[in-house]
VOBA-1610 file (N, C-alpha, C; in pm, whole numbers, padded with zeros to 5 digits, always signed):
BEGIN
Met+09885+07329+10343Met+09839+07465+10312Met+09941+07533+10221Lys+09890+07608+10125Lys+09977+07671+10027Lys+10020+07809+10075Val+10146+07845+10041Val+10200+07977+10069Val+10239+08044+09939Ser+10197+08168+09922Ser+10233+08247+09804Ser+10345+08343+09842Ile+10460+08327+09778Ile+10574+08417+09798Ile+10569+08524+09689Ile+10552+08648+09728Ile+10532+08757+09634Ile+10661+08839+09621Ile+10711+08851+09499Ile+10836+08923+09473Ile+10812+09032+09369Pro+10802+09158+09410Pro+10796+09269+09313Pro+10933+09287+09248Ile+10935+09313+09118Ile+11063+09324+09047Ile+11071+09458+08973Tyr+11173+09536+09007Tyr+11197+09663+08940Tyr+11345+09699+08952Asn+11416+09693+08840Asn+11557+09734+08833Asn+11644+09669+08941Val+11641+09536+08945Val+11721+09463+09043Val+11799+09351+08975Ala+11851+09380+08857Ala+11919+09276+08778Ala+12035+09213+08854Asp+12101+09289+08939Asp+12217+09237+09012Asp+12179+09145+09128Tyr+12053+09146+09166Tyr+12012+09074+09288Tyr+11901+08972+09268Ile+11825+08984+09160Ile+11702+08905+09148Ile+11729+08755+09142Glu+11840+08713+09083Glu+11868+08569+09077Glu+11884+08512+09218Arg+11958+08583+09303Arg+11977+08539+09442Arg+11844+08532+09516Ser+11763+08633+09498Ser+11635+08640+09568Ser+11539+08531+09521Leu+11523+08521+09390Leu+11430+08423+09334Leu+11474+08280+09367Glu+11603+08255+09358Glu+11652+08120+09388Glu+11624+08083+09534Ser+11636+08181+09625Ser+11609+08152+09765Ser+11463+08116+09788Ala+11374+08173+09706Ala+11231+08140+09716Ala+11203+08001+09659Leu+11261+07972+09545Leu+11238+07843+09481Leu+11300+07727+09559Asp+11404+07754+09636Asp+11475+07649+09708Asp+11419+07624+09849Gln+11301+07675+09878Gln+11241+07653+10010Gln+11217+07505+10037Thr+11243+07463+10160Thr+11220+07324+10197Thr+11070+07293+10209Tyr+10990+07395+10235Tyr+10844+07376+10240Tyr+10795+07351+10098Lys+10714+07248+10079Lys+10680+07202+09945Lys+10567+07279+09878Asp+10463+07312+09953Asp+10343+07367+09890Asp+10352+07519+09880Ile+10428+07565+09781Ile+10444+07709+09760Ile+10412+07746+09616Glu+10383+07874+09596Glu+10386+07934+09464Glu+10466+08063+09475Val+10533+08100+09368Val+10612+08222+09366Val+10551+08315+09262Val+10503+08430+09308Val+10437+08526+09220Val+10534+08641+09195Leu+10584+08650+09073Leu+10674+08758+09033Leu+10591+08869+08969Val+10608+08991+09016Val+10534+09103+08959Val+10632+09194+08886Asp+10623+09196+08755Asp+10708+09279+08670Asp+10654+09421+08670Asp+10727+09512+08739Asp+10681+09650+08751Asp+10748+09742+08650Cys+10781+09685+08534Cys+10825+09764+08417Cys+10952+09843+08445Gly+11055+09773+08486Gly+11184+09839+08506Gly+11253+09867+08375Thr+11371+09930+08385Thr+11445+09970+08264Thr+11572+09887+08245Asp+11595+09788+08330Asp+11712+09702+08312Asp+11666+09562+08270Asn+11754+09464+08280Asn+11722+09329+08234Asn+11686+09234+08349Ser+11623+09288+08452Ser+11586+09205+08567Ser+11500+09086+08527Met+11401+09109+08443Met+11310+09001+08405Met+11380+08896+08320Glu+11473+08938+08238Glu+11550+08840+08159Glu+11632+08750+08250Val+11691+08809+08354Val+11768+08729+08450Val+11678+08629+08521Ala+11560+08676+08563Ala+11465+08588+08632Ala+11418+08475+08540Gln+11386+08508+08416Gln+11337+08407+08321Gln+11446+08306+08286Thr+11570+08350+08280Thr+11681+08257+08254Thr+11692+08154+08366Leu+11678+08199+08490Leu+11681+08106+08603Leu+11564+08009+08596Leu+11447+08059+08561Leu+11328+07973+08556Leu+11339+07866+08447Lys+11419+07891+08346Lys+11435+07791+08239Lys+11512+07667+08286Thr+11591+07683+08390Thr+11677+07573+08433Thr+11644+07520+08573His+11570+07597+08652His+11546+07555+08790His+11442+07442+08794Pro+11468+07335+08869Pro+11376+07220+08872Pro+11239+07252+08931Arg+11227+07363+08998Arg+11099+07397+09061Arg+11030+07515+08990Ala+11070+07542+08871Ala+11022+07660+08799Ala+10870+07659+08779Ser+10809+07542+08780Ser+10665+07533+08753Ser+10580+07601+08859Val+10637+07628+08979Val+10558+07693+09084Val+10555+07844+09066Ala+10632+07897+08971Ala+10643+08042+08954Ala+10551+08091+08844Ser+10497+08210+08864Ser+10418+08279+08761Ser+10462+08424+08755Ile+10442+08486+08640Ile+10484+08625+08620Ile+10362+08710+08586Ile+10340+08815+08663Ile+10234+08910+08636Ile+10299+09040+08591Val+10252+09095+08480Val+10317+09213+08421Val+10227+09335+08433His+10280+09439+08492His+10211+09568+08494His+10221+09634+08357Glu+10121+09712+08322Glu+10125+09784+08194Glu+10224+09899+08198Lys+10248+09952+08317Lys+10345+10060+08335Lys+10398+10052+08478Asn+10506+10123+08505Asn+10562+10124+08639Asn+10465+10189+08737Arg+10435+10118+08847Arg+10338+10169+08944Arg+10393+10173+09086Gly+10512+10123+09108Gly+10572+10131+09241Gly+10556+10005+09323Leu+10632+10000+09434Leu+10636+09880+09518Leu+10501+09846+09580Ser+10428+09947+09628Ser+10298+09921+09690Ser+10205+09852+09593Ala+10193+09908+09473Ala+10104+09850+09373Ala+10148+09710+09334Ala+10280+09688+09324Ala+10330+09555+09287Ala+10295+09452+09394Arg+10308+09488+09519Arg+10270+09396+09626Arg+10119+09369+09623Asn+10040+09473+09602Asn+09895+09455+09593Asn+09857+09364+09478Thr+09922+09382+09365Thr+09897+09295+09249Thr+09932+09151+09283Gly+10042+09132+09354Gly+10080+08997+09393Gly+09975+08930+09478Val+09918+09004+09574Val+09813+08948+09660Val+09688+08916+09577Glu+09654+09003+09483Glu+09536+08981+09399Glu+09547+08851+09319His+09667+08816+09279His+09688+08696+09197His+09732+08575+09278Ala+09746+08590+09408Ala+09791+08479+09493Ala+09679+08380+09515Asn+09717+08254+09525Asn+09622+08146+09554Asn+09649+08081+09690Gly+09752+08124+09759Gly+09790+08060+09884Gly+09698+08095+10000Asp+09699+08008+10099Asp+09628+08037+10224Asp+09698+08151+10298Tyr+09830+08157+10285Tyr+09910+08265+10343Tyr+09997+08326+10235Val+10030+08453+10252Val+10121+08521+10160Val+10244+08567+10236Tyr+10353+08580+10162Tyr+10481+08619+10220Tyr+10547+08716+10124Phe+10588+08834+10173Phe+10649+08935+10088Phe+10801+08925+10097Leu+10863+08908+09980Leu+11009+08902+09969Leu+11054+09016+09879Asp+11139+09105+09930Asp+11194+09210+09845Asp+11297+09150+09751Ser+11302+09202+09631Ser+11379+09137+09525Ser+11530+09156+09536Asp+11578+09230+09635Asp+11722+09237+09659Asp+11761+09169+09790Asp+11665+09102+09852Asp+11691+09027+09975Asp+11683+08878+09948Glu+11696+08797+10053Glu+11684+08652+10034Glu+11630+08586+10161Met+11575+08468+10140Met+11517+08388+10248Met+11611+08274+10284His+11614+08237+10411His+11682+08113+10449His+11603+07996+10389Pro+11669+07886+10358Pro+11601+07774+10291Pro+11480+07720+10367Asn+11485+07721+10499Asn+11374+07667+10578Asn+11280+07776+10630Cys+11285+07893+10572Cys+11205+08007+10618Cys+11057+07973+10625Ile+10997+07933+10514Ile+10853+07908+10512Ile+10817+07788+10599Glu+10904+07688+10602Glu+10879+07570+10685Glu+10869+07610+10832Leu+10960+07695+10878Leu+10958+07740+11018Leu+10836+07827+11047Leu+10802+07916+10954Leu+10689+08004+10975Leu+10556+07930+10973Met+10550+07820+10899Met+10426+07744+10888Met+10404+07646+11003Glu+10506+07620+11082Glu+10493+07522+11191Glu+10376+07552+11285Pro+10357+07678+11330Pro+10246+07704+11423Pro+10110+07720+11356Val+10107+07725+11224Val+09982+07755+11153Val+09879+07645+11167Ala+09921+07520+11163Ala+09827+07408+11169Ala+09743+07411+11295Asp+09804+07444+11409Asp+09731+07444+11535Asp+09656+07574+11562Met+09715+07686+11523Met+09662+07815+11566Met+09594+07896+11456Lys+09644+07880+11333Lys+09595+07961+11220Lys+09592+08110+11253Pro+09706+08167+11294Pro+09710+08308+11332Pro+09693+08399+11211Asp+09659+08523+11237Asp+09647+08620+11129Asp+09782+08645+11062Phe+09889+08640+11140Phe+10022+08647+11079Phe+10125+08582+11169Val+10237+08546+11107Val+10352+08488+11177Val+10473+08574+11143Ile+10554+08601+11243Ile+10673+08685+11222Ile+10794+08613+11278Ala+10911+08635+11213Ala+11036+08575+11259Ala+11145+08680+11260Asp+11263+08641+11305Asp+11376+08734+11313Asp+11447+08742+11178Tyr+11539+08838+11166Tyr+11611+08858+11041Tyr+11753+08904+11072Glu+11839+08895+10972Glu+11975+08947+10984Glu+11998+09054+10876Val+12092+09142+10901Val+12121+09253+10810Val+12262+09238+10756Lys+12279+09259+10625Lys+12410+09258+10563Lys+12428+09386+10482Gly+12551+09436+10480Gly+12581+09554+10400Gly+12594+09682+10479Thr+12577+09677+10611Thr+12589+09796+10694Thr+12615+09757+10838Asp+12677+09848+10911Asp+12695+09829+11056Asp+12588+09904+11134Thr+12501+09975+11065Thr+12394+10050+11131Thr+12296+09952+11194Pro+12261+09971+11321Pro+12165+09879+11384Pro+12024+09898+11330Tyr+11955+09790+11315Tyr+11815+09792+11270Tyr+11726+09734+11380Pro+11598+09771+11381Pro+11511+09728+11493Pro+11503+09577+11504Pro+11533+09522+11619Pro+11531+09377+11636Pro+11391+09325+11669Leu+11375+09196+11656Leu+11255+09129+11707Leu+11279+09102+11854Arg+11198+09163+11940Arg+11224+09157+12085Arg+11122+09071+12158Leu+11061+08978+12088Leu+10961+08891+12150Leu+11012+08747+12151Ala+10982+08675+12257Ala+11018+08534+12264Ala+10921+08452+12179Arg+10963+08333+12143Arg+10878+08246+12064Arg+10746+08220+12137Gly+10637+08224+12060Gly+10509+08192+12119Gly+10396+08272+12058Pro+10273+08246+12100Pro+10156+08310+12041Pro+10123+08445+12105Leu+10061+08531+12027Leu+09996+08652+12076Leu+09847+08631+12045Arg+09767+08606+12148Arg+09632+08555+12126Arg+09521+08661+12134Ser+09557+08786+12130Ser+09454+08889+12132Ser+09503+09011+12057Asn+09408+09092+12012Asn+09446+09216+11944Asn+09524+09307+12038Glu+09486+09309+12165Glu+09555+09394+12261Glu+09703+09359+12268Arg+09735+09229+12273Arg+09875+09188+12281Arg+09950+09219+12153Val+09885+09196+12039Val+09949+09226+11911Val+09978+09376+11900Leu+09876+09457+11928Leu+09890+09601+11912Leu+09990+09660+12010Met+09980+09621+12137Met+10071+09677+12237Met+10216+09639+12208Ser+10238+09517+12159Ser+10375+09477+12127Ser+10430+09560+12012Tyr+10344+09599+11918Tyr+10389+09684+11808Tyr+10416+09826+11855Leu+10324+09880+11935Leu+10340+10017+11985Leu+10463+10029+12074Asn+10500+09919+12140Asn+10622+09916+12222Asn+10746+09888+12139Glu+10728+09875+12007Glu+10838+09851+11913Glu+10910+09720+11941Asp+10830+09617+11976Asp+10885+09484+11999Asp+10903+09405+11871Trp+10840+09450+11763Trp+10863+09388+11633Trp+10868+09496+11525Tyr+10940+09464+11418Tyr+10977+09562+11317Tyr+10861+09590+11220Met+10867+09709+11160Met+10756+09753+11074Met+10769+09707+10929Met+10883+09655+10887Met+10898+09614+10748Met+10799+09502+10713Ala+10745+09506+10593Ala+10642+09410+10554Ala+10700+09272+10528Trp+10827+09266+10487Trp+10885+09137+10455Trp+10905+09050+10581Asn+10925+08922+10554Asn+10947+08821+10658Asn+10828+08806+10753Lys+10710+08834+10702Lys+10586+08809+10775Lys+10497+08721+10689Leu+10448+08614+10747Leu+10355+08525+10680Leu+10215+08571+10720Val+10136+08618+10625Val+10007+08680+10657Val+09894+08602+10591Lys+09790+08576+10668Lys+09674+08503+10616Lys+09607+08584+10505Arg+09592+08525+10388Arg+09536+08598+10274Arg+09392+08639+10299Gln+09314+08552+10363Gln+09175+08585+10395Gln+09168+08707+10487Phe+09262+08718+10580Phe+09267+08833+10670Phe+09291+08961+10591Leu+09387+08958+10500Leu+09416+09076+10419Leu+09295+09118+10337Asn+09229+09020+10276Asn+09114+09050+10190Asn+08994+09099+10270Ser+08968+09035+10382Ser+08849+09073+10460Ser+08861+09213+10519His+08983+09254+10550His+09004+09388+10605His+09044+09488+10497Gln+09053+09441+10373Gln+09098+09527+10263Gln+09229+09597+10299Leu+09318+09520+10358Leu+09447+09573+10401Leu+09545+09566+10285Thr+09566+09678+10221Thr+09656+09687+10107Thr+09763+09792+10136Phe+09861+09798+10047Phe+09966+09898+10058Phe+09920+10024+09985Lys+09940+10138+10049Lys+09897+10265+09992Lys+09985+10299+09873Glu+09925+10310+09756Glu+10002+10335+09635Glu+10052+10479+09630Gly+10169+10498+09570Gly+10226+10630+09557Gly+10311+10675+09674Leu+10320+10590+09777Leu+10399+10623+09896Leu+10538+10561+09889Leu+10634+10628+09949Leu+10759+10564+09988Leu+10747+10534+10138His+10823+10436+10186His+10817+10397+10327His+10676+10349+10365Glu+10608+10289+10269Glu+10469+10248+10290Glu+10454+10141+10398Asp+10563+10072+10431Asp+10557+09969+10535Asp+10518+10026+10671Asn+10556+10153+10696Asn+10520+10217+10823Asn+10369+10217+10844Leu+10296+10253+10740Leu+10150+10260+10751Leu+10089+10121+10752Trp+10136+10034+10663Trp+10078+09899+10649Trp+10096+09818+10778Ser+10214+09822+10837Ser+10238+09741+10957Ser+10160+09795+11077Phe+10143+09928+11084Phe+10060+09985+11190Phe+09916+09936+11177Gln+09863+09937+11056Gln+09727+09889+11034Gln+09716+09739+11061Leu+09817+09663+11023Leu+09820+09520+11053Leu+09810+09497+11204Ala+09887+09572+11281Ala+09885+09556+11427Ala+09751+09596+11486Cys+09687+09697+11428Cys+09558+09744+11479Cys+09445+09644+11448Leu+09459+09567+11343Leu+09351+09481+11296Leu+09366+09334+11337Ala+09488+09287+11354Ala+09510+09144+11378Ala+09461+09102+11516Glu+09395+08990+11521Glu+09346+08934+11647Glu+09440+08828+11703Ser+09536+08785+11624Ser+09629+08681+11670Ser+09756+08686+11586Ala+09865+08641+11646Ala+09993+08631+11576Ala+10076+08525+11644Phe+10182+08483+11578Phe+10275+08389+11638Phe+10416+08437+11608Val+10502+08431+11709Val+10640+08475+11697Val+10732+08354+11686Val+10810+08350+11579Val+10914+08248+11560Val+11047+08316+11586Ser+11123+08268+11681Ser+11246+08336+11721Ser+11363+08310+11626Asp+11348+08214+11535Asp+11456+08182+11441Asp+11478+08297+11343Thr+11600+08306+11292Thr+11632+08400+11185Thr+11600+08335+11052Thr+11515+08398+10973Thr+11466+08335+10849Thr+11485+08422+10726Tyr+11541+08542+10740Tyr+11546+08638+10630Tyr+11677+08715+10634Ile+11731+08747+10518Ile+11852+08829+10508Ile+11817+08960+10439Tyr+11830+09069+10511Tyr+11800+09202+10461Tyr+11930+09264+10411His+11942+09279+10280His+12062+09335+10219His+12045+09486+10200Ile+12136+09564+10256Ile+12132+09709+10242Ile+12212+09748+10118Gln+12147+09819+10026Gln+12212+09868+09905Gln+12237+10018+09918Glu+12351+10064+09874Glu+12384+10206+09885Glu+12285+10294+09810Ser+12227+10240+09704Ser+12134+10319+09622Ser+11992+10316+09675Ser+11969+10246+09787Ser+11835+10232+09841Ser+11775+10368+09876Ile+11640+10380+09861Ile+11571+10505+09893Ile+11582+10537+10041Thr+11604+10436+10124Thr+11616+10461+10267Thr+11754+10515+10302Gln+11852+10500+10212Gln+11987+10547+10239Gln+12009+10691+10194Lys+11945+10733+10085Lys+11963+10868+10031Lys+11827+10932+10008Pro+11763+10978+10114Pro+11628+11034+10101Pro+11625+11162+10018Thr+11515+11181+09947Thr+11494+11299+09864Thr+11368+11371+09913Leu+11333+11478+09845Leu+11212+11551+09881Leu+11090+11461+09877Lys+11088+11366+09783Lys+10974+11274+09773Lys+10963+11189+09900Asn+11076+11149+09956Asn+11073+11074+10081Asn+11006+11154+10191Phe+11045+11280+10203Phe+10994+11363+10311Phe+10846+11395+10293Lys+10802+11411+10169Lys+10659+11430+10144Lys+10582+11303+10179Ser+10642+11189+10155Ser+10577+11063+10192Ser+10561+11051+10343Tyr+10660+11100+10419Tyr+10648+11099+10565Tyr+10518+11167+10608Leu+10491+11282+10549Leu+10372+11358+10586Leu+10245+11284+10547Arg+10246+11220+10430Arg+10129+11144+10385Arg+10104+11022+10474Ile+10211+10960+10521Ile+10196+10845+10611Ile+10126+10889+10739Ile+10169+11001+10796Ile+10106+11053+10918Ile+09960+11087+10891Asp+09931+11151+10778Asp+09793+11185+10744Asp+09706+11061+10736Asn+09754+10958+10667Asn+09678+10835+10652Asn+09663+10761+10784Met+09765+10765+10867Met+09759+10701+10998Met+09654+10771+11084Glu+09654+10903+11083Glu+09557+10977+11163Glu+09415+10952+11114Ala+09396+10943+10982Ala+09263+10914+10927Ala+09217+10775+10969Phe+09310+10679+10971Phe+09277+10542+11012Phe+09237+10539+11160Ile+09311+10611+11243Ile+09281+10617+11386Ile+09144+10681+11410Glu+09111+10785+11333Glu+08985+10857+11351Glu+08863+10767+11330Gln+08880+10662+11252Gln+08768+10572+11220Gln+08740+10472+11332Asp+08825+10465+11432Asp+08813+10364+11538Asp+08816+10431+11673Ser+08706+10426+11746Ser+08697+10494+11875Ser+08796+10438+11976Lys+08824+10307+11967Lys+08920+10247+12061Lys+09059+10303+12039Leu+09100+10313+11913Leu+09232+10367+11883Leu+09241+10514+11923Lys+09134+10589+11901Lys+09133+10731+11934Lys+09151+10754+12084Ser+09105+10661+12165Ser+09109+10679+12310Ser+09235+10621+12375Met+09320+10554+12298Met+09439+10491+12354Met+09557+10587+12356Phe+09606+10617+12475Phe+09721+10706+12486Phe+09845+10641+12426Glu+09853+10507+12430Glu+09968+10440+12369Glu+09974+10465+12219Val+09857+10469+12154Val+09852+10500+12011Val+09896+10644+11987Tyr+09848+10734+12072Tyr+09887+10875+12061Tyr+10039+10890+12077Gln+10095+10821+12175Gln+10239+10827+12198Gln+10316+10773+12078Phe+10271+10661+12024Phe+10339+10601+11910Phe+10339+10697+11792Lys+10224+10756+11765Lys+10213+10849+11653Lys+10307+10968+11672Glu+10315+11018+11795Glu+10404+11132+11823Glu+10550+11092+11807Arg+10586+10970+11847Arg+10725+10925+11827Arg+10757+10917+11679Leu+10663+10865+11601Leu+10687+10854+11458Leu+10699+10992+11394Lys+10613+11085+11434Lys+10623+11222+11384Lys+10760+11281+11415Ser+10804+11262+11538Ser+10932+11321+11578Ser+11048+11261+11500Phe+11042+11131+11474Phe+11149+11067+11396Phe+11147+11116+11252Phe+11029+11123+11191Phe+11019+11175+11055Phe+11072+11318+11047Phe+11038+11399+11148Phe+11082+11538+11147Phe+11234+11546+11163Phe+11290+11459+11246Phe+11436+11457+11261Phe+11503+11424+11128Arg+11450+11323+11057Arg+11507+11289+10926Arg+11498+11409+10831Thr+11390+11485+10843Thr+11370+11600+10754Thr+11469+11712+10784Ile+11482+11750+10912Ile+11572+11862+10944Ile+11718+11824+10930Ser+11748+11694+10930Ser+11886+11649+10917Ser+11931+11646+10770Ser+11838+11670+10679Ser+11870+11666+10536Ser+11911+11805+10488Asp+11953+11812+10363Asp+11994+11941+10306Asp+11886+12002+10217Ile+11760+11963+10238Ile+11652+12021+10159Ile+11624+12163+10207Asp+11545+12234+10129Asp+11517+12375+10154Asp+11454+12397+10291Glu+11499+12501+10361Glu+11449+12533+10494Glu+11299+12560+10492Arg+11250+12615+10381Arg+11107+12645+10373Arg+11023+12519+10380Phe+11072+12410+10322Phe+10998+12284+10331Phe+11001+12231+10474Lys+11113+12248+10544Lys+11122+12200+10682Lys+11018+12271+10770Ile+11005+12402+10750Ile+10907+12478+10828Ile+10765+12436+10790Ala+10743+12416+10660Ala+10611+12372+10614Ala+10577+12234+10669Ala+10679+12146+10675Ala+10657+12012+10730Ala+10621+12021+10878Tyr+10688+12108+10950Tyr+10656+12126+11092Tyr+10512+12173+11110Lys+10471+12271+11032Lys+10333+12322+11041Lys+10234+12211+11009His+10268+12128+10912His+10179+12018+10874His+10166+11918+10989Leu+10276+11886+11054Leu+10272+11790+11163Leu+10200+11845+11286Arg+10195+11976+11299Arg+10130+12039+11414Arg+09978+12043+11403Lys+09925+12036+11284Lys+09783+12068+11261Lys+09690+11979+11344Asp+09585+12043+11397Asp+09477+11974+11468Asp+09526+11887+11584Thr+09629+11930+11652Thr+09683+11845+11758Thr+09679+11912+11896Tyr+09634+12035+11904Tyr+09630+12103+12034Tyr+09543+12027+12133Lys+09424+11987+12089Lys+09331+11919+12179Lys+09392+11790+12234Gly+09451+11712+12146Gly+09512+11587+12189Gly+09627+11610+12285Ala+09710+11711+12257Ala+09823+11740+12344Ala+09777+11784+12482Leu+09679+11873+12486Leu+09628+11920+12615Leu+09565+11807+12694Leu+09489+11721+12625Leu+09427+11608+12692Leu+09533+11515+12749Tyr+09635+11487+12671Tyr+09741+11398+12716Tyr+09810+11454+12840Leu+09848+11583+12831Leu+09919+11644+12943Leu+09833+11650+13069Ser+09704+11680+13053Ser+09616+11689+13170Ser+09597+11553+13236Gln+09589+11447+13155Gln+09571+11313+13210Gln+09694+11267+13288His+09810+11318+13251His+09934+11267+13310His+10008+11371+13393Lys+09940+11477+13432Lys+10010+11585+13501Lys+10066+11543+13637Phe+10011+11439+13698Phe+10059+11397+13829Phe+10164+11286+13818Leu+10204+11252+13697Leu+10298+11142+13678Leu+10430+11191+13619Lys+10459+11318+13634Lys+10576+11374+13568Lys+10708+11320+13622Ser+10705+11257+13737Ser+10828+11202+13791Ser+10874+11079+13714Lys+10784+11020+13639Lys+10819+10902+13561Lys+10892+10945+13433Val+11004+10884+13407Val+11088+10925+13295Val+11012+10920+13164Arg+10936+10811+13141Arg+10866+10797+13013Arg+10763+10906+12995Ile+10691+10940+13103Ile+10591+11046+13095Ile+10658+11180+13068Lys+10771+11205+13135Lys+10843+11331+13112Lys+10888+11341+12967Phe+10934+11230+12913Phe+10979+11228+12773Phe+10865+11268+12680His+10749+11205+12697His+10638+11234+12608His+10576+11370+12634Ser+10584+11419+12757Ser+10536+11552+12785Ser+10618+11655+12710Arg+10749+11637+12709Arg+10836+11726+12633Arg+10804+11719+12484Leu+10770+11599+12441Leu+10745+11578+12299Leu+10624+11657+12249Val+10523+11672+12335Val+10402+11741+12289Val+10397+11888+12329Met+10490+11933+12414Met+10485+12071+12459Met+10494+12172+12344His+10565+12134+12237His+10582+12230+12127His+10448+12270+12065Tyr+10346+12184+12080Tyr+10214+12217+12025Tyr+10152+12339+12095Leu+10196+12366+12217Leu+10136+12474+12295Leu+10208+12607+12275Met+10311+12607+12193Met+10389+12729+12167Met+10346+12793+12035Pro+10375+12922+12016Pro+10358+12982+11883Pro+10443+12906+11782Val+10405+12911+11655Val+10470+12828+11553Val+10621+12851+11546Asp+10666+12977+11546Asp+10810+13001+11531Asp+10889+12945+11649Arg+10840+12965+11771Arg+10908+12910+11888Arg+10893+12758+11892Gly+10775+12709+11855Gly+10753+12565+11852Gly+10847+12495+11757Tyr+10871+12556+11641Tyr+10960+12499+11541Tyr+11101+12484+11597Gln+11153+12588+11659Gln+11288+12583+11715Gln+11295+12482+11830Asn+11193+12480+11914Asn+11189+12387+12026Asn+11186+12242+11978Tyr+11105+12218+11876Tyr+11090+12082+11824Tyr+11220+12035+11758Lys+11286+12125+11685Lys+11414+12090+11624Lys+11514+12046+11731Lys+11521+12124+11839Lys+11614+12089+11946Lys+11575+11957+12012Leu+11446+11940+12034Leu+11398+11820+12101Leu+11430+11694+12022Val+11397+11693+11892Val+11419+11571+11814Val+11568+11545+11792Thr+11648+11653+11789Thr+11793+11634+11778Thr+11848+11572+11906Asp+11795+11615+12021Asp+11837+11556+12148Asp+11801+11408+12154Ile+11682+11374+12101Ile+11632+11237+12109Ile+11706+11145+12013Tyr+11719+11188+11886Tyr+11770+11099+11782Tyr+11911+11129+11733Gly+11964+11244+11773Gly+12094+11285+11719Gly+12205+11188+11746Gly+12200+11122+11859Gly+12306+11026+11893Gly+12291+10892+11824Glu+12176+10872+11751Glu+12152+10742+11688Glu+12194+10741+11542Ser+12219+10857+11484Ser+12249+10862+11341Ser+12397+10838+11314
//
């Protein structure tokens, strides 16, 4: 079975040779490497083409060129559109794969043909902890198991280092939302909601390199606006599915994500008016859900987890000015020690 390794390329001249070489040097034989030129302003493509002139496996690589810069989401979508593999794998152009990455991820595919396969990863360039893979090796044979493991944060939301069945992506029209930053948050949530099966490989197969210039390291106003759009799109996706709408675990997950996004926002030096506007945006149309949640769990307040989530939604029941101050304190209490 063929695997398509998709590498979006934009202003990564210092890293693309390392990344591309790690893809071409895979021990798994039946691969193609789809490079998507997203019209950067440096010589990234020249570096990539120089490597392809000398690498013995260069014939498996193809280059797709955008007419103009369209962003990471669009580049990944373009890669999937041009992929011929049974499975696709997203590799960020400043990261790298272990040589046996695809071989290890493909081992369970012959017997199970899961919607996706996920493995562990390592981080270089920072001492900041990143979400680990907290699942043992083995299959997840139902949507319930896949979704609950994601809502419990047992596997990471980043799109890379996941082998995903191309037919699954196409049949569900699961694409990356263009124009977003942090688009992996939305895409991985939708993946978890839609997948009927998965397989966990406990081996480490990917190296995530943290760059100081990364958008995740120095957020701007555009980052914070993307947070709000992610929540909007997530809520719209949930509204279309009665099962998701009725799951308190989904409600809890969405509230945790809102609280984390809001913490990132208030911890920045952006204008206070935007912080208040962001709070109002996150509050909209949530009174009914908060009241329903609290009423369903009013007799379980002795449980720590229930108390935590009850505090999280109480701000919805306050006037906006008091709710804003309460929510700021709450998210700082929750996440302040993690930054």
